C-alpha positions in Angstrom: -0.1 0.0 0.0 2.3 2.8 -1.3 5.9 3.5 -1.0 8.3 1.6 1.5 9.9 3.9 3.9 13.2 3.2 5.4 12.4 5.0 9.0 11.0 2.1 11.0 8.6 2.9 13.7 8.0 0.5 16.8 5.0 -1.3 16.8 4.1 0.5 19.9 4.0 3.8 18.3 2.2 2.5 15.1 -0.7 0.8 17.2 -0.7 4.2 19.4 -1.4 6.3 16.5 -4.0 4.0 15.0 -5.9 4.0 18.2 -6.3 7.6 18.1 -7.0 7.9 14.4 -8.4 4.7 13.1 -10.6 3.7 16.4 -13.2 1.9 14.2 -10.8 -0.5 12.9 -10.5 -3.9 14.7 -7.1 -4.3 16.2 -5.7 -7.8 17.1 -2.3 -7.7 17.6 -0.5 -10.7 16.7 2.1 -12.0 19.2 4.2 -13.6 16.5 4.2 -10.7 13.7 7.7 -9.4 14.0 8.4 -10.2 17.5 8.6 -7.7 20.5 6.0 -5.2 20.5 8.5 -2.4 21.0 10.8 -3.5 18.1 10.4 -2.5 14.7 7.0 -3.1 13.0 8.1 -5.7 10.4 11.5 -6.3 8.8 10.6 -3.8 6.0 9.6 -1.1 8.5 5.9 -1.7 7.5 3.0 -2.8 9.6 1.6 -6.0 8.1 -2.2 -6.1 8.1 -4.4 -8.9 7.1 -8.3 -8.9 6.8 -11.4 -10.7 5.2 -13.3 -7.4 5.2 -14.0 -5.3 2.1 -11.4 -2.8 1.6 -13.8 0.0 0.3 -13.6 1.8 4.0 -10.8 0.2 5.2 -8.4 1.3 2.4 -9.2 5.2 3.1 -8.9 4.8 6.5 -5.5 3.2 6.6 -4.6 5.8 3.8 -5.5 8.8 6.3 -3.5 7.2 8.8 -0.4 6.7 6.7 -1.0 10.6 5.5 -1.1 11.7 9.0 2.0 9.9 9.9 4.6 10.1 7.1 7.0 7.7 8.8 4.3 4.9 8.8 3.6 2.4 5.9 0.9 -0.2 6.4 0.9 -3.2 4.2 -2.7 -4.6 3.7 -3.7 -8.0 2.4 -7.5 -8.7 1.8 -8.2 -12.5 1.8 -11.4 -14.6 1.5 -12.4 -15.9 4.9 -11.5 -19.4 4.2 -8.1 -18.4 2.8 -7.5 -16.1 5.5 -8.1 -18.8 8.0 -5.5 -21.2 6.3 -2.9 -18.5 5.9 -3.1 -17.3 9.7 -2.8 -21.3 10.6 0.3 -21.5 8.5 1.7 -18.2 9.8 1.2 -19.0 13.2 3.0 -22.3 13.1 6.0 -20.8 11.2 6.3 -17.5 13.2 5.3 -15.5 10.3 2.1 -13.6 11.5 1.0 -10.3 10.4 1.0 -7.4 12.8 -2.8 -6.9 12.9 -5.6 -9.1 11.7 -9.1 -10.0 12.0 -10.2 -13.2 13.8 -12.5 -15.3 11.6 -14.9 -17.7 13.7 -13.4 -20.8 12.0 -10.2 -20.4 13.8 -11.9 -20.9 17.2 -13.0 -19.1 20.2 -11.1 -15.8 20.9 -10.6 -16.8 24.5 -8.9 -20.0 23.3 -6.7 -18.4 20.9 -5.5 -15.8 23.7 -4.7 -18.7 25.8 -2.7 -20.1 23.2 -0.5 -17.0 22.8 -1.9 -15.7 19.4 -2.4 -12.3 20.5 -0.9 -9.5 22.6 -2.9 -7.2 24.8 -3.3 -3.5 23.5 -3.6 -1.6 26.6 0.0 -0.6 26.3 -0.5 0.7 22.8 -3.6 2.3 22.4 -6.1 4.6 24.8 -9.7 3.7 24.0 -10.8 6.0 26.8 -13.1 8.5 25.2 -13.8 6.9 22.0 -16.9 5.7 20.7 -16.2 2.0 21.7 -15.1 2.4 25.2 -18.5 1.3 26.5 -18.7 -1.4 24.0 -16.0 -3.5 25.5 -17.1 -6.6 26.9 -15.4 -9.3 28.9 -14.7 -12.4 27.2 -15.0 -10.9 23.9 -12.6 -8.0 23.8 -11.2 -8.1 27.4 -9.5 -11.1 29.0 -8.1 -11.2 32.5 -8.6 -7.4 32.5 -6.6 -6.6 29.6 -8.1 -5.3 26.3 -7.1 -7.4 23.1 -9.4 -5.8 20.6 -12.4 -3.7 20.0 -15.6 -4.2 17.9 -15.3 -3.6 14.0 -19.2 -3.5 13.5 -22.2 -2.5 15.4 -23.6 -5.2 17.7 -27.0 -5.2 15.6 -26.7 -5.9 11.9 -29.0 -5.7 9.0 -26.9 -6.9 6.1 -28.6 -9.7 4.5 -29.3 -7.8 1.2 -31.2 -9.8 -1.6 -29.0 -9.0 -4.7 -31.1 -9.5 -7.9 -30.5 -8.9 -11.6 -33.9 -7.3 -12.2 -34.3 -8.1 -16.1 -33.5 -11.7 -15.5 -36.5 -12.4 -13.3 -39.2 -14.5 -14.8 -41.9 -12.2 -14.0 -42.6 -8.6 -12.9 -41.7 -8.1 -9.1 -42.5 -4.9 -7.0 -39.6 -4.5 -4.3 -42.3 -3.2 -1.8 -44.0 -6.8 -1.9 -40.7 -8.5 -0.7 -40.2 -6.1 2.2 -41.8 -8.4 4.9 -40.7 -11.8 5.4 -44.0 -13.4 4.3 -43.9 -11.1 1.2 -40.2 -12.0 0.5 -41.1 -16.0 0.8 -44.1 -15.3 -1.7 -41.8 -13.8 -4.1 -39.1 -16.5 -3.8 -41.6 -19.2 -4.2 -43.1 -17.7 -7.3 -39.6 -17.1 -9.2 -38.5 -20.8 -8.3 -39.1 -22.1 -11.9 -37.7 -23.4 -14.9 -34.6 -25.0 -13.1 -33.6 -21.5 -11.9 -34.0 -21.3 -7.8 -34.8 -18.2 -5.8 -31.9 -18.2 -3.6 -28.1 -18.7 -3.4 -26.1 -18.0 -0.4 -23.1 -19.4 1.5 -24.1 -22.1 3.6 -21.1 -24.2 3.5 -20.3 -25.4 6.9 -22.1 -24.2 10.3 -20.4 -21.0 10.6 -21.9 -19.5 7.4 -25.6 -20.6 8.3 -25.1 -19.7 11.9 -24.2 -16.1 10.8 -27.5 -16.1 8.6 -29.5 -17.1 11.5 -28.0 -14.5 13.6 -28.4 -11.6 11.3 -32.1 -12.5 10.5 -32.7 -12.6 14.0 -31.3 -9.3 14.4 -33.3 -8.0 11.7 -36.2 -9.4 13.7 -35.3 -7.3 16.7 -32.8 -9.6 18.5 -30.9 -7.7 21.0 -28.2 -10.3 21.6 -26.7 -11.2 18.2 -24.6 -14.3 18.8 -27.2 -16.1 20.7 -25.5 -14.9 24.1 -26.5 -12.1 26.5 -23.0 -11.0 27.4 -24.3 -9.3 30.3 -25.5 -12.5 31.9 -23.8 -15.2 30.0 -27.1 -16.8 29.2 -27.7 -18.3 25.8 -30.8 -16.4 24.2 -31.3 -18.6 21.0 -34.8 -19.5 22.4 -35.9 -15.9 22.3 -38.6 -15.0 19.8 -36.4 -13.3 17.2 -34.2 -16.3 16.8 -37.1 -18.6 16.6 -38.7 -16.5 13.8 -35.6 -16.5 12.0 -35.2 -20.0 12.0 -38.9 -20.6 11.0 -38.1 -18.3 8.1 -35.2 -20.4 7.1 -37.2 -23.6 7.2 -40.0 -22.3 5.3 -37.8 -21.1 2.4 -36.1 -24.6 2.5 -39.5 -26.3 2.3 -40.7 -24.1 -0.5 -37.6 -25.4 -2.4 -36.5 -21.8 -2.9 -32.8 -22.6 -2.0 -30.2 -23.7 -4.5 -29.8 -27.5 -4.0 -26.0 -27.2 -3.7 -26.3 -24.6 -0.8 -24.4 -26.6 1.5 -21.3 -26.6 -0.4 -21.1 -23.0 -1.3 -18.9 -20.5 -0.1 -19.3 -16.8 -0.7 -17.2 -17.1 -3.9 -18.9 -20.1 -5.3 -22.6 -18.6 -4.4 -22.0 -15.4 -5.8 -20.5 -17.2 -9.1 -23.6 -19.5 -9.3 -26.0 -16.5 -9.0 -23.8 -14.6 -11.6 -24.1 -17.4 -14.1 -27.9 -17.5 -13.7 -28.5 -20.7 -11.6 -30.3 -18.4 -8.9 -32.3 -15.2 -9.0 -31.3 -13.8 -5.5 -27.7 -13.6 -4.0 -28.5 -13.4 -0.3 -25.5 -11.9 0.9 -23.9 -8.7 2.8 -24.3 -5.0 1.5 
């Protein structure tokens, strides 16, 4: 991401700057990126950053940080989620971790990763007091043994299950207003499933993808504890009404035959490709 600079900064200085300027970016500081957190940030003097997020907002944020700090270079790599997991597992085994990375659920619970020494705490590098995320830090999610290891990237409630549609490819005229309710969406999905083209394709490969779909639909239905856990009490809330409604909705679409039959083997890229190829009318994915 830009020109290499020979004046290497320490990782402590770099994370401190990013904490003040890019407070909305997730920071999980690796213990094995380039060694000592007070040492040089990478052999090239650059901070290495890996994530599985869309770069539309991350790239400008990192560019602003570098512009405000001429001695800082950030080298960002964006991976598909499955490739990021493999790259991190390999990097951890070979002591070649990036300095900052997102943690995909497939890696395992963050608490376990912390215990295994994947990360170092941020408290000595970033002062979050007075920032927008200071009151959103949760013990067992961002804080372990009283030390801050990360902070939230996204809001706790999300509504990002967007039905992407190629409108001129639909077998019938559809008024978007008719699909704003779950019942309306189900009716439309049932009616456009015809001629060997299914209504919906989305990533459902493995339990994590399907679990995420359930959680985000439950959030749209009013769930206040996305993740199925009330972090204030530690209780599971999968039996709350929004989660029950979301599960019934998914099962109803399945019983209608609206889902592509290969749903269970689709990752995000495969689902998008099958949708683009005309095997399904709706790609049900993030914004």
